[in-house]
PQR file of N, CA, C, O and H, with PARSE charges and radii, in Angstrom:
ATOM      1  N   MET A   1      13.549 -10.457   1.051 -0.4000 1.5000
ATOM      2  CA  MET A   1      14.126  -9.148   1.266 -0.0000 2.0000
ATOM      3  C   MET A   1      13.135  -8.108   0.753  0.5500 1.7000
ATOM      4  O   MET A   1      12.593  -8.233  -0.345 -0.5500 1.4000
ATOM      5  N   GLU A   2      12.911  -7.084   1.564 -0.4000 1.5000
ATOM      6  CA  GLU A   2      11.975  -6.024   1.193 -0.0000 2.0000
ATOM      7  C   GLU A   2      12.626  -5.050   0.203  0.5500 1.7000
ATOM      8  O   GLU A   2      13.848  -5.016   0.055 -0.5500 1.4000
ATOM      9  H   GLU A   2      13.351  -6.983   2.456  0.4000 1.0000
ATOM     10  N   LYS A   3      11.787  -4.266  -0.464 -0.4000 1.5000
ATOM     11  CA  LYS A   3      12.269  -3.371  -1.516 -0.0000 2.0000
ATOM     12  C   LYS A   3      13.367  -2.409  -1.050  0.5500 1.7000
ATOM     13  O   LYS A   3      14.385  -2.300  -1.734 -0.5500 1.4000
ATOM     14  H   LYS A   3      10.794  -4.294  -0.343  0.4000 1.0000
ATOM     15  N   PRO A   4      13.213  -1.705   0.082 -0.5600 1.5000
ATOM     16  CA  PRO A   4      14.293  -0.793   0.490  0.2800 2.0000
ATOM     17  C   PRO A   4      15.639  -1.506   0.666  0.5500 1.7000
ATOM     18  O   PRO A   4      16.688  -0.957   0.330 -0.5500 1.4000
ATOM     19  N   GLU A   5      15.597  -2.714   1.189 -0.4000 1.5000
ATOM     20  CA  GLU A   5      16.830  -3.488   1.365 -0.0000 2.0000
ATOM     21  C   GLU A   5      17.424  -3.881   0.018  0.5500 1.7000
ATOM     22  O   GLU A   5      18.639  -3.832  -0.170 -0.5500 1.4000
ATOM     23  H   GLU A   5      14.745  -3.159   1.463  0.4000 1.0000
ATOM     24  N   ARG A   6      16.556  -4.273  -0.924 -0.4000 1.5000
ATOM     25  CA  ARG A   6      17.033  -4.633  -2.266 -0.0000 2.0000
ATOM     26  C   ARG A   6      17.673  -3.440  -2.949  0.5500 1.7000
ATOM     27  O   ARG A   6      18.749  -3.557  -3.536 -0.5500 1.4000
ATOM     28  H   ARG A   6      15.568  -4.313  -0.772  0.4000 1.0000
ATOM     29  N   LEU A   7      17.013  -2.289  -2.876 -0.4000 1.5000
ATOM     30  CA  LEU A   7      17.547  -1.090  -3.512 -0.0000 2.0000
ATOM     31  C   LEU A   7      18.912  -0.739  -2.933  0.5500 1.7000
ATOM     32  O   LEU A   7      19.839  -0.408  -3.673 -0.5500 1.4000
ATOM     33  H   LEU A   7      16.139  -2.194  -2.400  0.4000 1.0000
ATOM     34  N   LEU A   8      19.032  -0.811  -1.633 -0.4000 1.5000
ATOM     35  CA  LEU A   8      20.313  -0.507  -0.994 -0.0000 2.0000
ATOM     36  C   LEU A   8      21.375  -1.525  -1.399  0.5500 1.7000
ATOM     37  O   LEU A   8      22.522  -1.156  -1.647 -0.5500 1.4000
ATOM     38  H   LEU A   8      18.279  -1.079  -1.032  0.4000 1.0000
ATOM     39  N   TYR A   9      21.008  -2.783  -1.466 -0.4000 1.5000
ATOM     40  CA  TYR A   9      21.947  -3.831  -1.866 -0.0000 2.0000
ATOM     41  C   TYR A   9      22.454  -3.577  -3.291  0.5500 1.7000
ATOM     42  O   TYR A   9      23.658  -3.624  -3.545 -0.5500 1.4000
ATOM     43  H   TYR A   9      20.076  -3.083  -1.264  0.4000 1.0000
ATOM     44  N   ILE A  10      21.532  -3.310  -4.210 -0.4000 1.5000
ATOM     45  CA  ILE A  10      21.915  -3.067  -5.604 -0.0000 2.0000
ATOM     46  C   ILE A  10      22.760  -1.802  -5.698  0.5500 1.7000
ATOM     47  O   ILE A  10      23.799  -1.796  -6.357 -0.5500 1.4000
ATOM     48  H   ILE A  10      20.554  -3.272  -4.004  0.4000 1.0000
ATOM     49  N   TYR A  11      22.321  -0.738  -5.045 -0.4000 1.5000
ATOM     50  CA  TYR A  11      23.041   0.532  -5.080 -0.0000 2.0000
ATOM     51  C   TYR A  11      24.459   0.374  -4.515  0.5500 1.7000
ATOM     52  O   TYR A  11      25.413   0.912  -5.079 -0.5500 1.4000
ATOM     53  H   TYR A  11      21.476  -0.743  -4.509  0.4000 1.0000
ATOM     54  N   THR A  12      24.599  -0.352  -3.421 -0.4000 1.5000
ATOM     55  CA  THR A  12      25.910  -0.565  -2.810 -0.0000 2.0000
ATOM     56  C   THR A  12      26.833  -1.315  -3.749  0.5500 1.7000
ATOM     57  O   THR A  12      28.014  -0.986  -3.856 -0.5500 1.4000
ATOM     58  H   THR A  12      23.824  -0.789  -2.964  0.4000 1.0000
ATOM     59  N   ARG A  13      26.309  -2.310  -4.425 -0.4000 1.5000
ATOM     60  CA  ARG A  13      27.131  -3.058  -5.396 -0.0000 2.0000
ATOM     61  C   ARG A  13      27.603  -2.136  -6.513  0.5500 1.7000
ATOM     62  O   ARG A  13      28.756  -2.212  -6.939 -0.5500 1.4000
ATOM     63  H   ARG A  13      25.350  -2.577  -4.339  0.4000 1.0000
ATOM     64  N   LEU A  14      26.726  -1.275  -6.982 -0.4000 1.5000
ATOM     65  CA  LEU A  14      27.110  -0.340  -8.039 -0.0000 2.0000
ATOM     66  C   LEU A  14      28.157   0.650  -7.539  0.5500 1.7000
ATOM     67  O   LEU A  14      29.116   0.951  -8.250 -0.5500 1.4000
ATOM     68  H   LEU A  14      25.790  -1.213  -6.636  0.4000 1.0000
ATOM     69  N   LEU A  15      27.979   1.154  -6.328 -0.4000 1.5000
ATOM     70  CA  LEU A  15      28.950   2.091  -5.755 -0.0000 2.0000
ATOM     71  C   LEU A  15      30.326   1.468  -5.620  0.5500 1.7000
ATOM     72  O   LEU A  15      31.340   2.150  -5.772 -0.5500 1.4000
ATOM     73  H   LEU A  15      27.200   0.909  -5.750  0.4000 1.0000
ATOM     74  N   ASN A  16      30.364   0.184  -5.338 -0.4000 1.5000
ATOM     75  CA  ASN A  16      31.635  -0.529  -5.179 -0.0000 2.0000
ATOM     76  C   ASN A  16      32.223  -0.988  -6.502  0.5500 1.7000
ATOM     77  O   ASN A  16      33.226  -1.701  -6.528 -0.5500 1.4000
ATOM     78  H   ASN A  16      29.541  -0.369  -5.214  0.4000 1.0000
ATOM     79  N   GLY A  17      31.595  -0.575  -7.610 -0.4000 1.5000
ATOM     80  CA  GLY A  17      32.124  -0.881  -8.930 -0.0000 2.0000
ATOM     81  C   GLY A  17      31.919  -2.312  -9.376  0.5500 1.7000
ATOM     82  O   GLY A  17      32.587  -2.777 -10.300 -0.5500 1.4000
ATOM     83  H   GLY A  17      30.780   0.005  -7.589  0.4000 1.0000
ATOM     84  N   LYS A  18      31.012  -3.011  -8.737 -0.4000 1.5000
ATOM     85  CA  LYS A  18      30.759  -4.398  -9.109 -0.0000 2.0000
ATOM     86  C   LYS A  18      29.740  -4.459 -10.232  0.5500 1.7000
ATOM     87  O   LYS A  18      28.821  -3.644 -10.305 -0.5500 1.4000
ATOM     88  H   LYS A  18      30.470  -2.634  -7.986  0.4000 1.0000
ATOM     89  N   THR A  19      29.917  -5.429 -11.096 -0.4000 1.5000
ATOM     90  CA  THR A  19      28.935  -5.633 -12.152 -0.0000 2.0000
ATOM     91  C   THR A  19      27.730  -6.354 -11.560  0.5500 1.7000
ATOM     92  O   THR A  19      27.839  -7.118 -10.601 -0.5500 1.4000
ATOM     93  H   THR A  19      30.664  -6.091 -11.037  0.4000 1.0000
ATOM     94  N   ILE A  20      26.594  -6.085 -12.158 -0.4000 1.5000
ATOM     95  CA  ILE A  20      25.389  -6.751 -11.678 -0.0000 2.0000
ATOM     96  C   ILE A  20      24.695  -7.434 -12.849  0.5500 1.7000
ATOM     97  O   ILE A  20      24.634  -6.901 -13.957 -0.5500 1.4000
ATOM     98  H   ILE A  20      26.506  -5.464 -12.937  0.4000 1.0000
ATOM     99  N   SER A  21      24.188  -8.591 -12.583 -0.4000 1.5000
ATOM    100  CA  SER A  21      23.424  -9.359 -13.555 -0.0000 2.0000
ATOM    101  C   SER A  21      22.010  -9.488 -12.999  0.5500 1.7000
ATOM    102  O   SER A  21      21.818  -9.898 -11.854 -0.5500 1.4000
ATOM    103  H   SER A  21      24.237  -9.023 -11.683  0.4000 1.0000
ATOM    104  N   LYS A  22      21.028  -9.136 -13.814 -0.4000 1.5000
ATOM    105  CA  LYS A  22      19.642  -9.237 -13.352 -0.0000 2.0000
ATOM    106  C   LYS A  22      19.316 -10.666 -12.945  0.5500 1.7000
ATOM    107  O   LYS A  22      18.628 -10.901 -11.952 -0.5500 1.4000
ATOM    108  H   LYS A  22      21.184  -8.803 -14.744  0.4000 1.0000
ATOM    109  N   GLU A  23      19.816 -11.609 -13.720 -0.4000 1.5000
ATOM    110  CA  GLU A  23      19.526 -13.010 -13.433 -0.0000 2.0000
ATOM    111  C   GLU A  23      20.136 -13.436 -12.090  0.5500 1.7000
ATOM    112  O   GLU A  23      19.473 -14.068 -11.268 -0.5500 1.4000
ATOM    113  H   GLU A  23      20.375 -11.418 -14.526  0.4000 1.0000
ATOM    114  N   ALA A  24      21.408 -13.077 -11.886 -0.4000 1.5000
ATOM    115  CA  ALA A  24      22.083 -13.452 -10.644 -0.0000 2.0000
ATOM    116  C   ALA A  24      21.445 -12.759  -9.441  0.5500 1.7000
ATOM    117  O   ALA A  24      21.260 -13.367  -8.387 -0.5500 1.4000
ATOM    118  H   ALA A  24      21.946 -12.563 -12.554  0.4000 1.0000
ATOM    119  N   LEU A  25      21.112 -11.480  -9.611 -0.4000 1.5000
ATOM    120  CA  LEU A  25      20.470 -10.754  -8.509 -0.0000 2.0000
ATOM    121  C   LEU A  25      19.108 -11.350  -8.172  0.5500 1.7000
ATOM    122  O   LEU A  25      18.754 -11.480  -7.001 -0.5500 1.4000
ATOM    123  H   LEU A  25      21.262 -10.985 -10.467  0.4000 1.0000
ATOM    124  N   SER A  26      18.351 -11.709  -9.197 -0.4000 1.5000
ATOM    125  CA  SER A  26      17.019 -12.264  -8.931 -0.0000 2.0000
ATOM    126  C   SER A  26      17.112 -13.580  -8.166  0.5500 1.7000
ATOM    127  O   SER A  26      16.274 -13.869  -7.312 -0.5500 1.4000
ATOM    128  H   SER A  26      18.639 -11.603 -10.149  0.4000 1.0000
ATOM    129  N   GLN A  27      18.132 -14.372  -8.476 -0.4000 1.5000
ATOM    130  CA  GLN A  27      18.312 -15.630  -7.745 -0.0000 2.0000
ATOM    131  C   GLN A  27      18.776 -15.364  -6.315  0.5500 1.7000
ATOM    132  O   GLN A  27      18.255 -15.958  -5.370 -0.5500 1.4000
ATOM    133  H   GLN A  27      18.813 -14.137  -9.170  0.4000 1.0000
ATOM    134  N   LYS A  28      19.759 -14.468  -6.156 -0.4000 1.5000
ATOM    135  CA  LYS A  28      20.302 -14.188  -4.836 -0.0000 2.0000
ATOM    136  C   LYS A  28      19.246 -13.565  -3.925  0.5500 1.7000
ATOM    137  O   LYS A  28      19.144 -13.911  -2.748 -0.5500 1.4000
ATOM    138  H   LYS A  28      20.181 -13.986  -6.923  0.4000 1.0000
ATOM    139  N   LEU A  29      18.462 -12.641  -4.485 -0.4000 1.5000
ATOM    140  CA  LEU A  29      17.474 -11.923  -3.680 -0.0000 2.0000
ATOM    141  C   LEU A  29      16.113 -12.616  -3.670  0.5500 1.7000
ATOM    142  O   LEU A  29      15.181 -12.166  -3.005 -0.5500 1.4000
ATOM    143  H   LEU A  29      18.545 -12.360  -5.441  0.4000 1.0000
ATOM    144  N   GLN A  30      16.013 -13.701  -4.406 -0.4000 1.5000
ATOM    145  CA  GLN A  30      14.799 -14.524  -4.476 -0.0000 2.0000
ATOM    146  C   GLN A  30      13.570 -13.727  -4.915  0.5500 1.7000
ATOM    147  O   GLN A  30      12.508 -13.782  -4.295 -0.5500 1.4000
ATOM    148  H   GLN A  30      16.770 -14.067  -4.947  0.4000 1.0000
ATOM    149  N   VAL A  31      13.758 -12.977  -6.019 -0.4000 1.5000
ATOM    150  CA  VAL A  31      12.655 -12.244  -6.627 -0.0000 2.0000
ATOM    151  C   VAL A  31      12.699 -12.471  -8.130  0.5500 1.7000
ATOM    152  O   VAL A  31      13.669 -13.010  -8.663 -0.5500 1.4000
ATOM    153  H   VAL A  31      14.621 -12.932  -6.523  0.4000 1.0000
ATOM    154  N   ASN A  32      11.654 -12.060  -8.790 -0.4000 1.5000
ATOM    155  CA  ASN A  32      11.550 -12.173 -10.237 -0.0000 2.0000
ATOM    156  C   ASN A  32      12.511 -11.198 -10.912  0.5500 1.7000
ATOM    157  O   ASN A  32      12.825 -10.145 -10.357 -0.5500 1.4000
ATOM    158  H   ASN A  32      10.866 -11.622  -8.356  0.4000 1.0000
ATOM    159  N   ILE A  33      12.972 -11.545 -12.096 -0.4000 1.5000
ATOM    160  CA  ILE A  33      13.859 -10.657 -12.861 -0.0000 2.0000
ATOM    161  C   ILE A  33      13.180  -9.314 -13.097  0.5500 1.7000
ATOM    162  O   ILE A  33      13.839  -8.275 -13.058 -0.5500 1.4000
ATOM    163  H   ILE A  33      12.717 -12.400 -12.548  0.4000 1.0000
ATOM    164  N   ARG A  34      11.891  -9.320 -13.337 -0.4000 1.5000
ATOM    165  CA  ARG A  34      11.142  -8.069 -13.557 -0.0000 2.0000
ATOM    166  C   ARG A  34      11.226  -7.170 -12.318  0.5500 1.7000
ATOM    167  O   ARG A  34      11.285  -5.947 -12.446 -0.5500 1.4000
ATOM    168  H   ARG A  34      11.356 -10.164 -13.369  0.4000 1.0000
ATOM    169  N   THR A  35      11.230  -7.756 -11.148 -0.4000 1.5000
ATOM    170  CA  THR A  35      11.366  -6.982  -9.908 -0.0000 2.0000
ATOM    171  C   THR A  35      12.720  -6.284  -9.879  0.5500 1.7000
ATOM    172  O   THR A  35      12.807  -5.116  -9.498 -0.5500 1.4000
ATOM    173  H   THR A  35      11.182  -8.749 -11.044  0.4000 1.0000
ATOM    174  N   ILE A  36      13.765  -6.983 -10.274 -0.4000 1.5000
ATOM    175  CA  ILE A  36      15.101  -6.400 -10.329 -0.0000 2.0000
ATOM    176  C   ILE A  36      15.128  -5.265 -11.348  0.5500 1.7000
ATOM    177  O   ILE A  36      15.732  -4.222 -11.098 -0.5500 1.4000
ATOM    178  H   ILE A  36      13.694  -7.931 -10.583  0.4000 1.0000
ATOM    179  N   GLN A  37      14.482  -5.460 -12.487 -0.4000 1.5000
ATOM    180  CA  GLN A  37      14.421  -4.410 -13.505 -0.0000 2.0000
ATOM    181  C   GLN A  37      13.742  -3.154 -12.952  0.5500 1.7000
ATOM    182  O   GLN A  37      14.198  -2.035 -13.190 -0.5500 1.4000
ATOM    183  H   GLN A  37      13.991  -6.307 -12.690  0.4000 1.0000
ATOM    184  N   ARG A  38      12.650  -3.351 -12.215 -0.4000 1.5000
ATOM    185  CA  ARG A  38      11.958  -2.204 -11.618 -0.0000 2.0000
ATOM    186  C   ARG A  38      12.827  -1.519 -10.572  0.5500 1.7000
ATOM    187  O   ARG A  38      12.851  -0.291 -10.489 -0.5500 1.4000
ATOM    188  H   ARG A  38      12.279  -4.260 -12.021  0.4000 1.0000
ATOM    189  N   ASP A  39      13.538  -2.306  -9.776 -0.4000 1.5000
ATOM    190  CA  ASP A  39      14.423  -1.728  -8.760 -0.0000 2.0000
ATOM    191  C   ASP A  39      15.522  -0.881  -9.407  0.5500 1.7000
ATOM    192  O   ASP A  39      15.808   0.226  -8.951 -0.5500 1.4000
ATOM    193  H   ASP A  39      13.518  -3.303  -9.843  0.4000 1.0000
ATOM    194  N   ILE A  40      16.126  -1.401 -10.456 -0.4000 1.5000
ATOM    195  CA  ILE A  40      17.179  -0.659 -11.160 -0.0000 2.0000
ATOM    196  C   ILE A  40      16.592   0.612 -11.775  0.5500 1.7000
ATOM    197  O   ILE A  40      17.226   1.668 -11.758 -0.5500 1.4000
ATOM    198  H   ILE A  40      15.893  -2.300 -10.827  0.4000 1.0000
ATOM    199  N   SER A  41      15.401   0.504 -12.307 -0.4000 1.5000
ATOM    200  CA  SER A  41      14.730   1.668 -12.877 -0.0000 2.0000
ATOM    201  C   SER A  41      14.458   2.721 -11.795  0.5500 1.7000
ATOM    202  O   SER A  41      14.622   3.917 -12.036 -0.5500 1.4000
ATOM    203  H   SER A  41      14.886  -0.354 -12.321  0.4000 1.0000
ATOM    204  N   ASP A  42      14.047   2.280 -10.618 -0.4000 1.5000
ATOM    205  CA  ASP A  42      13.797   3.207  -9.506 -0.0000 2.0000
ATOM    206  C   ASP A  42      15.077   3.934  -9.093  0.5500 1.7000
ATOM    207  O   ASP A  42      15.056   5.136  -8.831 -0.5500 1.4000
ATOM    208  H   ASP A  42      13.913   1.308 -10.422  0.4000 1.0000
ATOM    209  N   ILE A  43      16.181   3.205  -9.038 -0.4000 1.5000
ATOM    210  CA  ILE A  43      17.473   3.820  -8.702 -0.0000 2.0000
ATOM    211  C   ILE A  43      17.845   4.838  -9.776  0.5500 1.7000
ATOM    212  O   ILE A  43      18.272   5.949  -9.461 -0.5500 1.4000
ATOM    213  H   ILE A  43      16.198   2.228  -9.251  0.4000 1.0000
ATOM    214  N   ASN A  44      17.684   4.461 -11.031 -0.4000 1.5000
ATOM    215  CA  ASN A  44      17.992   5.360 -12.136 -0.0000 2.0000
ATOM    216  C   ASN A  44      17.122   6.616 -12.086  0.5500 1.7000
ATOM    217  O   ASN A  44      17.625   7.721 -12.287 -0.5500 1.4000
ATOM    218  H   ASN A  44      17.337   3.558 -11.286  0.4000 1.0000
ATOM    219  N   ASN A  45      15.838   6.461 -11.823 -0.4000 1.5000
ATOM    220  CA  ASN A  45      14.927   7.605 -11.760 -0.0000 2.0000
ATOM    221  C   ASN A  45      15.300   8.547 -10.620  0.5500 1.7000
ATOM    222  O   ASN A  45      15.201   9.765 -10.769 -0.5500 1.4000
ATOM    223  H   ASN A  45      15.429   5.563 -11.660  0.4000 1.0000
ATOM    224  N   LEU A  46      15.724   8.005  -9.498 -0.4000 1.5000
ATOM    225  CA  LEU A  46      16.144   8.842  -8.384 -0.0000 2.0000
ATOM    226  C   LEU A  46      17.346   9.691  -8.791  0.5500 1.7000
ATOM    227  O   LEU A  46      17.384  10.888  -8.507 -0.5500 1.4000
ATOM    228  H   LEU A  46      15.805   7.015  -9.377  0.4000 1.0000
ATOM    229  N   PHE A  47      18.325   9.082  -9.452 -0.4000 1.5000
ATOM    230  CA  PHE A  47      19.490   9.835  -9.888 -0.0000 2.0000
ATOM    231  C   PHE A  47      19.126  10.892 -10.917  0.5500 1.7000
ATOM    232  O   PHE A  47      19.704  11.978 -10.921 -0.5500 1.4000
ATOM    233  H   PHE A  47      18.294   8.109  -9.683  0.4000 1.0000
ATOM    234  N   MET A  48      18.175  10.587 -11.789 -0.4000 1.5000
ATOM    235  CA  MET A  48      17.740  11.582 -12.768 -0.0000 2.0000
ATOM    236  C   MET A  48      17.098  12.775 -12.061  0.5500 1.7000
ATOM    237  O   MET A  48      17.323  13.921 -12.451 -0.5500 1.4000
ATOM    238  H   MET A  48      17.705   9.705 -11.786  0.4000 1.0000
ATOM    239  N   LYS A  49      16.306  12.512 -11.033 -0.4000 1.5000
ATOM    240  CA  LYS A  49      15.695  13.602 -10.274 -0.0000 2.0000
ATOM    241  C   LYS A  49      16.758  14.433  -9.570  0.5500 1.7000
ATOM    242  O   LYS A  49      16.673  15.661  -9.541 -0.5500 1.4000
ATOM    243  H   LYS A  49      16.124  11.582 -10.716  0.4000 1.0000
ATOM    244  N   ILE A  50      17.745  13.774  -9.009 -0.4000 1.5000
ATOM    245  CA  ILE A  50      18.829  14.494  -8.337 -0.0000 2.0000
ATOM    246  C   ILE A  50      19.577  15.352  -9.352  0.5500 1.7000
ATOM    247  O   ILE A  50      19.865  16.520  -9.087 -0.5500 1.4000
ATOM    248  H   ILE A  50      17.813  12.776  -9.032  0.4000 1.0000
ATOM    249  N   MET A  51      19.889  14.786 -10.499 -0.4000 1.5000
ATOM    250  CA  MET A  51      20.621  15.521 -11.526 -0.0000 2.0000
ATOM    251  C   MET A  51      19.823  16.712 -12.039  0.5500 1.7000
ATOM    252  O   MET A  51      20.405  17.728 -12.420 -0.5500 1.4000
ATOM    253  H   MET A  51      19.656  13.838 -10.715  0.4000 1.0000
ATOM    254  N   ASN A  52      18.517  16.601 -12.054 -0.4000 1.5000
ATOM    255  CA  ASN A  52      17.666  17.683 -12.520 -0.0000 2.0000
ATOM    256  C   ASN A  52      17.273  18.648 -11.406  0.5500 1.7000
ATOM    257  O   ASN A  52      16.482  19.563 -11.631 -0.5500 1.4000
ATOM    258  H   ASN A  52      18.044  15.776 -11.744  0.4000 1.0000
ATOM    259  N   GLY A  53      17.820  18.450 -10.203 -0.4000 1.5000
ATOM    260  CA  GLY A  53      17.557  19.340  -9.091 -0.0000 2.0000
ATOM    261  C   GLY A  53      16.170  19.240  -8.503  0.5500 1.7000
ATOM    262  O   GLY A  53      15.692  20.181  -7.869 -0.5500 1.4000
ATOM    263  H   GLY A  53      18.463  17.707 -10.020  0.4000 1.0000
ATOM    264  N   MET A  54      15.515  18.100  -8.708 -0.4000 1.5000
ATOM    265  CA  MET A  54      14.158  17.950  -8.204 -0.0000 2.0000
ATOM    266  C   MET A  54      14.098  17.466  -6.767  0.5500 1.7000
ATOM    267  O   MET A  54      13.038  17.509  -6.143 -0.5500 1.4000
ATOM    268  H   MET A  54      15.903  17.336  -9.223  0.4000 1.0000
ATOM    269  N   VAL A  55      15.224  17.006  -6.234 -0.4000 1.5000
ATOM    270  CA  VAL A  55      15.251  16.561  -4.852 -0.0000 2.0000
ATOM    271  C   VAL A  55      15.809  17.705  -4.023  0.5500 1.7000
ATOM    272  O   VAL A  55      16.920  18.174  -4.272 -0.5500 1.4000
ATOM    273  H   VAL A  55      16.085  16.972  -6.741  0.4000 1.0000
ATOM    274  N   LEU A  56      15.045  18.152  -3.047 -0.4000 1.5000
ATOM    275  CA  LEU A  56      15.460  19.284  -2.219 -0.0000 2.0000
ATOM    276  C   LEU A  56      16.555  18.862  -1.258  0.5500 1.7000
ATOM    277  O   LEU A  56      16.546  17.747  -0.738 -0.5500 1.4000
ATOM    278  H   LEU A  56      14.142  17.772  -2.845  0.4000 1.0000
ATOM    279  N   LYS A  57      17.490  19.759  -1.030 -0.4000 1.5000
ATOM    280  CA  LYS A  57      18.538  19.487  -0.068 -0.0000 2.0000
ATOM    281  C   LYS A  57      17.984  19.680   1.339  0.5500 1.7000
ATOM    282  O   LYS A  57      17.160  20.561   1.583 -0.5500 1.4000
ATOM    283  H   LYS A  57      17.497  20.665  -1.452  0.4000 1.0000
ATOM    284  N   ALA A  58      18.448  18.845   2.252 -0.4000 1.5000
ATOM    285  CA  ALA A  58      18.015  18.955   3.643 -0.0000 2.0000
ATOM    286  C   ALA A  58      18.621  20.221   4.253  0.5500 1.7000
ATOM    287  O   ALA A  58      19.766  20.578   3.972 -0.5500 1.4000
ATOM    288  H   ALA A  58      19.118  18.129   2.054  0.4000 1.0000
ATOM    289  N   LYS A  59      17.838  20.881   5.083 -0.4000 1.5000
ATOM    290  CA  LYS A  59      18.337  22.097   5.731 -0.0000 2.0000
ATOM    291  C   LYS A  59      19.048  21.785   7.006  0.5500 1.7000
ATOM    292  O   LYS A  59      19.532  22.694   7.681 -0.5500 1.4000
ATOM    293  H   LYS A  59      16.909  20.592   5.311  0.4000 1.0000
TER
END
């Protein structure tokens, strides 16, 4: 699974209120735990940018 698909998968699980385990996700998505950590960090950083108004709204 490519990174955009992984990010969407993780984000969707979070939106649906499901708990996520780095270990379980790494096995399901067949990637290293460190990859999952980076993906979660990327999602978190995006939300921080949105909260700080750094992402421009589409016109």
